C-alpha positions in Angstrom: 0.0 0.0 0.0 1.4 3.4 -1.0 0.4 6.9 0.0 1.8 9.7 -2.1 1.6 13.5 -2.2 3.4 16.6 -3.5 3.5 20.2 -2.5 5.0 23.4 -3.9 5.7 26.8 -2.4 4.8 29.3 -5.0 3.8 26.9 -7.8 6.2 27.2 -9.5 8.7 27.4 -6.7 10.5 25.1 -4.2 8.7 21.8 -4.0 8.6 18.6 -2.0 7.2 15.1 -2.2 6.3 12.5 0.3 5.5 8.8 0.3 4.6 6.0 2.7 5.1 2.4 1.6 3.5 -0.3 3.7 4.9 -3.8 3.0 2.8 -6.9 3.5 5.3 -8.3 6.1 4.5 -5.3 8.3 7.3 -2.9 7.5 6.7 0.8 7.1 9.0 3.1 5.1 8.6 6.9 4.7 10.3 8.8 1.9 10.6 12.5 0.9 12.5 14.8 -1.2 12.9 18.4 -2.4 13.2 20.1 -5.8 14.3 23.7 -5.9 12.1 24.8 -8.9 9.1 22.8 -9.7 5.2 22.7 -9.7 2.7 21.0 -7.5 1.6 18.6 -10.2 5.2 17.6 -10.9 5.7 16.8 -7.2 2.5 14.7 -7.0 3.7 12.7 -10.0 7.3 12.3 -8.6 6.0 11.0 -5.3 4.2 8.1 -7.0 7.2 7.4 -9.4 9.6 7.2 -6.5 7.4 4.9 -4.4 6.7 2.5 -7.3 10.4 2.5 -8.2 11.3 1.6 -4.6 9.1 -1.6 -4.7 10.1 -2.8 -8.2 11.2 -6.1 -6.6 8.0 -6.7 -4.7 5.7 -9.2 -6.4 2.0 -8.9 -5.7 -0.9 -6.5 -5.4 -0.3 -2.8 -5.0 -2.7 0.0 -4.0 -1.7 3.6 -4.6 -3.7 6.1 -2.6 -3.6 9.8 -3.5 -5.7 12.9 -3.3 -4.5 14.1 -6.7 -7.1 13.7 -9.4 -4.5 15.0 -11.8 -2.3 11.9 -11.2 -5.2 9.4 -10.8 -7.2 10.5 -13.9 -4.0 11.0 -15.9 -2.7 7.5 -15.4 -6.1 5.7 -15.7 -7.8 7.8 -18.4 -6.0 10.6 -20.2 -2.7 8.7 -20.8 -4.2 6.4 -23.5 -5.1 9.4 -25.7 -1.7 11.0 -25.1 0.2 7.9 -26.2 -2.0 7.4 -29.3 -1.2 11.0 -30.4 2.5 10.6 -29.6 2.2 12.7 -26.4 0.2 15.5 -27.9 -3.0 17.0 -26.6 -6.1 17.0 -28.8 -5.2 20.5 -29.8 -1.8 19.4 -31.0 0.2 20.8 -28.1 2.8 19.0 -26.0 1.5 17.1 -23.0 2.6 19.0 -19.9 5.1 17.1 -17.7 5.6 14.5 -20.4 8.8 13.1 -19.0 7.2 12.4 -15.6 4.2 10.8 -17.2 6.5 8.6 -19.3 8.4 7.6 -16.1 5.2 6.7 -14.3 4.0 4.8 -17.3 7.3 2.8 -17.3 6.8 1.8 -13.7 3.3 0.6 -14.4 4.5 -1.3 -17.4 7.3 -2.9 -15.4 4.8 -4.4 -13.0 2.6 -5.6 -15.8 5.5 -7.2 -17.7 6.5 -9.0 -14.5 3.0 -10.5 -14.3 1.8 -8.6 -11.2 -1.9 -7.7 -10.7 -3.0 -4.4 -12.0 -2.3 -1.5 -9.6 -5.3 -0.3 -7.8 -5.5 3.5 -8.0 -7.4 4.9 -5.1 -8.6 8.4 -4.3 -9.1 10.1 -0.9 -10.0 13.7 -0.4 -7.2 15.9 0.8 -7.3 17.5 4.3 -10.2 15.3 5.4 -8.5 13.6 8.2 -7.3 10.4 6.4 -4.1 9.7 8.5 -1.9 8.3 5.8 -2.8 11.1 3.4 -2.3 13.8 6.1 1.2 12.4 6.8 2.4 12.4 3.2 1.1 15.9 2.9 3.1 16.9 6.0 6.2 15.3 4.6 5.8 17.0 1.2 5.1 20.5 2.7 8.0 20.2 5.1 10.5 19.4 2.3 9.0 22.2 0.1 9.5 24.7 2.8 12.8 23.4 4.1 11.4 22.8 7.6 11.9 20.0 10.1 9.2 17.3 10.4 7.3 17.0 13.7 8.2 13.3 13.5 11.3 12.3 11.4 10.9 10.0 8.5 10.0 6.6 9.8 11.3 3.1 8.9 10.2 0.3 11.1 7.4 -2.1 12.1 3.7 -1.2 11.7 3.1 -1.9 15.4 5.3 1.1 16.4 4.2 3.5 13.6 2.5 6.6 14.8 0.1 6.9 11.8 -3.1 4.8 11.6 -2.6 4.1 7.9 -5.4 1.5 7.8 -8.0 4.1 8.8 -9.4 4.6 5.3 -12.7 5.5 3.8 -14.5 2.5 2.4 -15.1 4.1 -0.9 -11.8 5.0 -2.6 -13.0 5.0 -6.1 -11.8 7.8 -8.4 -14.7 10.3 -8.8 -16.4 10.4 -12.2 -15.0 13.2 -14.3 -17.1 15.9 -15.9 -17.9 14.5 -19.4 -16.9 17.9 -20.8 -13.6 17.9 -19.0 -11.3 15.1 -20.4 -8.0 16.9 -19.9 -8.3 17.9 -23.6 -8.8 21.5 -22.6 -5.7 23.6 -22.4 -4.3 23.4 -18.8 -4.2 26.5 -16.6 -1.5 28.9 -17.6 1.8 29.2 -15.7 2.3 32.6 -17.2 1.8 34.7 -20.4 4.7 35.9 -22.5 4.9 38.9 -24.7 7.4 40.5 -27.1 6.7 44.1 -28.2 9.2 46.1 -30.2 11.9 43.5 -29.3 11.3 43.9 -25.5 10.2 40.7 -23.7 7.9 40.6 -20.7 6.4 37.9 -18.5 2.9 38.4 -17.2 1.1 36.6 -14.4 -2.3 36.8 -16.2 -3.9 37.3 -19.6 -5.3 40.7 -18.7 -1.9 42.3 -18.3 -0.5 40.6 -21.3 -3.5 41.6 -23.5 -3.2 45.2 -22.4 0.4 45.3 -23.6 0.0 43.6 -27.0 -3.4 44.8 -28.1 -3.2 47.0 -31.1 0.6 46.7 -31.4 1.8 45.7 -34.8 4.2 42.8 -34.8 3.6 42.0 -31.2 4.0 38.4 -30.1 2.3 36.7 -27.2 2.0 33.2 -25.9 0.4 31.3 -23.0 2.7 28.7 -21.4 1.9 25.9 -18.9 5.3 24.8 -17.8 8.8 26.2 -17.2 10.1 23.9 -20.0 7.6 25.3 -22.5 8.5 28.9 -21.4 12.2 28.3 -22.0 11.4 27.0 -25.5 9.3 30.0 -26.4 12.0 32.5 -25.2 14.5 30.6 -27.3 12.3 30.6 -30.4 11.9 34.4 -30.0 15.6 34.8 -29.7 15.6 35.7 -26.0 18.5 34.2 -24.1 17.1 34.4 -20.6 13.6 35.1 -19.2 13.0 38.7 -18.4 11.9 39.9 -15.0 8.2 39.3 -14.4 5.9 42.2 -15.0 4.3 44.0 -12.0 
Protein backbone atom coordinates (compact mmCIF):
# COMPACT_ATOMS: atom_id res chain seq x y z
CA UNK A 1 0.00 0.00 0.00
CA UNK A 2 1.38 3.38 -1.03
CA UNK A 3 0.37 6.88 0.04
CA UNK A 4 1.84 9.70 -2.06
CA UNK A 5 1.55 13.47 -2.22
CA UNK A 6 3.35 16.56 -3.45
CA UNK A 7 3.53 20.21 -2.47
CA UNK A 8 4.96 23.40 -3.88
CA UNK A 9 5.66 26.78 -2.37
CA UNK A 10 4.79 29.32 -5.05
CA UNK A 11 3.79 26.89 -7.83
CA UNK A 12 6.22 27.19 -9.51
CA UNK A 13 8.74 27.36 -6.74
CA UNK A 14 10.48 25.09 -4.24
CA UNK A 15 8.67 21.77 -4.04
CA UNK A 16 8.58 18.62 -1.99
CA UNK A 17 7.17 15.13 -2.24
CA UNK A 18 6.30 12.52 0.33
CA UNK A 19 5.45 8.81 0.26
CA UNK A 20 4.61 6.02 2.67
CA UNK A 21 5.12 2.40 1.65
CA UNK A 22 3.49 -0.34 3.70
CA UNK A 23 4.91 -3.77 2.96
CA UNK A 24 2.77 -6.90 3.54
CA UNK A 25 5.28 -8.27 6.06
CA UNK A 26 4.48 -5.30 8.31
CA UNK A 27 7.31 -2.89 7.45
CA UNK A 28 6.65 0.83 7.05
CA UNK A 29 8.99 3.09 5.06
CA UNK A 30 8.61 6.85 4.67
CA UNK A 31 10.32 8.83 1.95
CA UNK A 32 10.56 12.47 0.95
CA UNK A 33 12.53 14.82 -1.23
CA UNK A 34 12.90 18.41 -2.38
CA UNK A 35 13.21 20.07 -5.79
CA UNK A 36 14.29 23.69 -5.93
CA UNK A 37 12.12 24.82 -8.86
CA UNK A 38 9.05 22.80 -9.75
CA UNK A 39 5.24 22.66 -9.65
CA UNK A 40 2.68 20.95 -7.46
CA UNK A 41 1.62 18.58 -10.24
CA UNK A 42 5.21 17.55 -10.87
CA UNK A 43 5.73 16.75 -7.19
CA UNK A 44 2.52 14.71 -7.03
CA UNK A 45 3.73 12.66 -9.99
CA UNK A 46 7.26 12.30 -8.62
CA UNK A 47 5.99 10.97 -5.29
CA UNK A 48 4.22 8.07 -7.00
CA UNK A 49 7.16 7.41 -9.35
CA UNK A 50 9.65 7.24 -6.47
CA UNK A 51 7.43 4.93 -4.40
CA UNK A 52 6.74 2.52 -7.27
CA UNK A 53 10.42 2.52 -8.18
CA UNK A 54 11.28 1.56 -4.62
CA UNK A 55 9.06 -1.55 -4.71
CA UNK A 56 10.05 -2.80 -8.15
CA UNK A 57 11.20 -6.09 -6.62
CA UNK A 58 7.96 -6.68 -4.75
CA UNK A 59 5.65 -9.15 -6.44
CA UNK A 60 1.98 -8.94 -5.67
CA UNK A 61 -0.94 -6.51 -5.42
CA UNK A 62 -0.30 -2.78 -4.96
CA UNK A 63 -2.69 0.00 -4.04
CA UNK A 64 -1.66 3.62 -4.64
CA UNK A 65 -3.66 6.12 -2.57
CA UNK A 66 -3.61 9.79 -3.52
CA UNK A 67 -5.73 12.92 -3.28
CA UNK A 68 -4.47 14.08 -6.69
CA UNK A 69 -7.12 13.69 -9.39
CA UNK A 70 -4.49 14.98 -11.82
CA UNK A 71 -2.35 11.90 -11.18
CA UNK A 72 -5.19 9.42 -10.84
CA UNK A 73 -7.19 10.46 -13.89
CA UNK A 74 -4.01 10.97 -15.87
CA UNK A 75 -2.68 7.45 -15.35
CA UNK A 76 -6.05 5.70 -15.66
CA UNK A 77 -7.77 7.76 -18.36
CA UNK A 78 -5.95 10.55 -20.17
CA UNK A 79 -2.69 8.73 -20.82
CA UNK A 80 -4.21 6.45 -23.47
CA UNK A 81 -5.05 9.37 -25.75
CA UNK A 82 -1.70 11.03 -25.13
CA UNK A 83 0.16 7.89 -26.19
CA UNK A 84 -2.01 7.43 -29.26
CA UNK A 85 -1.22 10.98 -30.38
CA UNK A 86 2.51 10.62 -29.61
CA UNK A 87 2.23 12.65 -26.41
CA UNK A 88 0.19 15.46 -27.89
CA UNK A 89 -3.04 16.95 -26.61
CA UNK A 90 -6.14 16.95 -28.79
CA UNK A 91 -5.21 20.51 -29.79
CA UNK A 92 -1.77 19.38 -30.95
CA UNK A 93 0.24 20.84 -28.10
CA UNK A 94 2.82 19.02 -26.03
CA UNK A 95 1.52 17.14 -22.99
CA UNK A 96 2.58 18.97 -19.86
CA UNK A 97 5.07 17.07 -17.68
CA UNK A 98 5.57 14.50 -20.43
CA UNK A 99 8.82 13.11 -19.01
CA UNK A 100 7.21 12.41 -15.64
CA UNK A 101 4.17 10.79 -17.22
CA UNK A 102 6.47 8.57 -19.26
CA UNK A 103 8.42 7.63 -16.14
CA UNK A 104 5.21 6.74 -14.30
CA UNK A 105 3.98 4.77 -17.30
CA UNK A 106 7.27 2.84 -17.33
CA UNK A 107 6.84 1.85 -13.66
CA UNK A 108 3.32 0.60 -14.37
CA UNK A 109 4.52 -1.29 -17.44
CA UNK A 110 7.30 -2.91 -15.42
CA UNK A 111 4.80 -4.43 -13.01
CA UNK A 112 2.55 -5.56 -15.84
CA UNK A 113 5.47 -7.20 -17.66
CA UNK A 114 6.46 -9.01 -14.45
CA UNK A 115 2.98 -10.51 -14.28
CA UNK A 116 1.82 -8.57 -11.23
CA UNK A 117 -1.86 -7.73 -10.69
CA UNK A 118 -2.96 -4.36 -12.02
CA UNK A 119 -2.26 -1.49 -9.64
CA UNK A 120 -5.31 -0.31 -7.76
CA UNK A 121 -5.48 3.46 -8.05
CA UNK A 122 -7.44 4.92 -5.13
CA UNK A 123 -8.65 8.39 -4.27
CA UNK A 124 -9.06 10.07 -0.90
CA UNK A 125 -10.02 13.69 -0.40
CA UNK A 126 -7.23 15.93 0.79
CA UNK A 127 -7.29 17.47 4.26
CA UNK A 128 -10.21 15.32 5.38
CA UNK A 129 -8.45 13.56 8.24
CA UNK A 130 -7.25 10.41 6.44
CA UNK A 131 -4.12 9.69 8.53
CA UNK A 132 -1.87 8.31 5.77
CA UNK A 133 -2.78 11.11 3.41
CA UNK A 134 -2.28 13.76 6.07
CA UNK A 135 1.18 12.36 6.84
CA UNK A 136 2.43 12.40 3.24
CA UNK A 137 1.09 15.94 2.89
CA UNK A 138 3.06 16.91 6.01
CA UNK A 139 6.22 15.33 4.57
CA UNK A 140 5.80 17.03 1.19
CA UNK A 141 5.11 20.46 2.70
CA UNK A 142 8.05 20.21 5.10
CA UNK A 143 10.46 19.40 2.28
CA UNK A 144 9.05 22.15 0.05
CA UNK A 145 9.50 24.72 2.81
CA UNK A 146 12.82 23.36 4.09
CA UNK A 147 11.35 22.75 7.56
CA UNK A 148 11.91 19.98 10.08
CA UNK A 149 9.20 17.34 10.37
CA UNK A 150 7.34 17.04 13.66
CA UNK A 151 8.24 13.33 13.47
CA UNK A 152 11.32 12.31 11.44
CA UNK A 153 10.94 9.99 8.46
CA UNK A 154 10.04 6.58 9.83
CA UNK A 155 11.28 3.13 8.91
CA UNK A 156 10.17 0.28 11.11
CA UNK A 157 7.37 -2.07 12.09
CA UNK A 158 3.72 -1.15 11.66
CA UNK A 159 3.10 -1.85 15.35
CA UNK A 160 5.31 1.09 16.36
CA UNK A 161 4.17 3.46 13.62
CA UNK A 162 2.47 6.64 14.81
CA UNK A 163 0.10 6.87 11.81
CA UNK A 164 -3.07 4.79 11.57
CA UNK A 165 -2.64 4.06 7.87
CA UNK A 166 -5.43 1.49 7.76
CA UNK A 167 -7.95 4.14 8.82
CA UNK A 168 -9.36 4.62 5.33
CA UNK A 169 -12.72 5.50 3.79
CA UNK A 170 -14.49 2.45 2.41
CA UNK A 171 -15.11 4.13 -0.92
CA UNK A 172 -11.82 5.04 -2.56
CA UNK A 173 -13.02 5.04 -6.14
CA UNK A 174 -11.78 7.81 -8.44
CA UNK A 175 -14.68 10.27 -8.82
CA UNK A 176 -16.37 10.42 -12.19
CA UNK A 177 -14.97 13.23 -14.30
CA UNK A 178 -17.12 15.91 -15.86
CA UNK A 179 -17.89 14.52 -19.36
CA UNK A 180 -16.94 17.90 -20.77
CA UNK A 181 -13.55 17.86 -19.01
CA UNK A 182 -11.30 15.12 -20.38
CA UNK A 183 -8.00 16.95 -19.93
CA UNK A 184 -8.33 17.89 -23.57
CA UNK A 185 -8.85 21.51 -22.58
CA UNK A 186 -5.70 23.62 -22.36
CA UNK A 187 -4.30 23.37 -18.80
CA UNK A 188 -4.19 26.45 -16.62
CA UNK A 189 -1.50 28.94 -17.58
CA UNK A 190 1.77 29.19 -15.71
CA UNK A 191 2.34 32.62 -17.25
CA UNK A 192 1.80 34.70 -20.39
CA UNK A 193 4.74 35.92 -22.46
CA UNK A 194 4.86 38.94 -24.73
CA UNK A 195 7.35 40.51 -27.11
CA UNK A 196 6.71 44.09 -28.23
CA UNK A 197 9.25 46.09 -30.24
CA UNK A 198 11.89 43.55 -29.29
CA UNK A 199 11.26 43.94 -25.55
CA UNK A 200 10.18 40.72 -23.75
CA UNK A 201 7.95 40.56 -20.71
CA UNK A 202 6.45 37.86 -18.53
CA UNK A 203 2.91 38.38 -17.22
CA UNK A 204 1.09 36.63 -14.37
CA UNK A 205 -2.28 36.78 -16.16
CA UNK A 206 -3.87 37.29 -19.58
CA UNK A 207 -5.32 40.69 -18.67
CA UNK A 208 -1.93 42.33 -18.27
CA UNK A 209 -0.53 40.56 -21.33
CA UNK A 210 -3.49 41.61 -23.49
CA UNK A 211 -3.17 45.23 -22.39
CA UNK A 212 0.44 45.26 -23.61
CA UNK A 213 0.00 43.58 -27.01
CA UNK A 214 -3.45 44.82 -28.07
CA UNK A 215 -3.21 47.01 -31.15
CA UNK A 216 0.59 46.72 -31.35
CA UNK A 217 1.80 45.75 -34.81
CA UNK A 218 4.15 42.77 -34.84
CA UNK A 219 3.58 41.96 -31.17
CA UNK A 220 4.00 38.35 -30.11
CA UNK A 221 2.32 36.70 -27.17
CA UNK A 222 1.98 33.17 -25.85
CA UNK A 223 0.40 31.30 -22.98
CA UNK A 224 2.74 28.75 -21.36
CA UNK A 225 1.89 25.94 -18.94
CA UNK A 226 5.34 24.79 -17.82
CA UNK A 227 8.83 26.16 -17.24
CA UNK A 228 10.14 23.90 -20.01
CA UNK A 229 7.64 25.31 -22.50
CA UNK A 230 8.46 28.86 -21.38
CA UNK A 231 12.17 28.30 -22.02
CA UNK A 232 11.44 26.99 -25.52
CA UNK A 233 9.29 30.02 -26.35
CA UNK A 234 11.97 32.48 -25.23
CA UNK A 235 14.53 30.62 -27.33
CA UNK A 236 12.26 30.61 -30.39
CA UNK A 237 11.88 34.37 -30.01
CA UNK A 238 15.64 34.83 -29.72
CA UNK A 239 15.58 35.65 -26.01
CA UNK A 240 18.53 34.16 -24.13
CA UNK A 241 17.13 34.43 -20.63
CA UNK A 242 13.62 35.05 -19.24
CA UNK A 243 12.98 38.70 -18.40
CA UNK A 244 11.90 39.93 -15.01
CA UNK A 245 8.18 39.25 -14.39
CA UNK A 246 5.90 42.21 -14.95
CA UNK A 247 4.29 43.98 -12.03
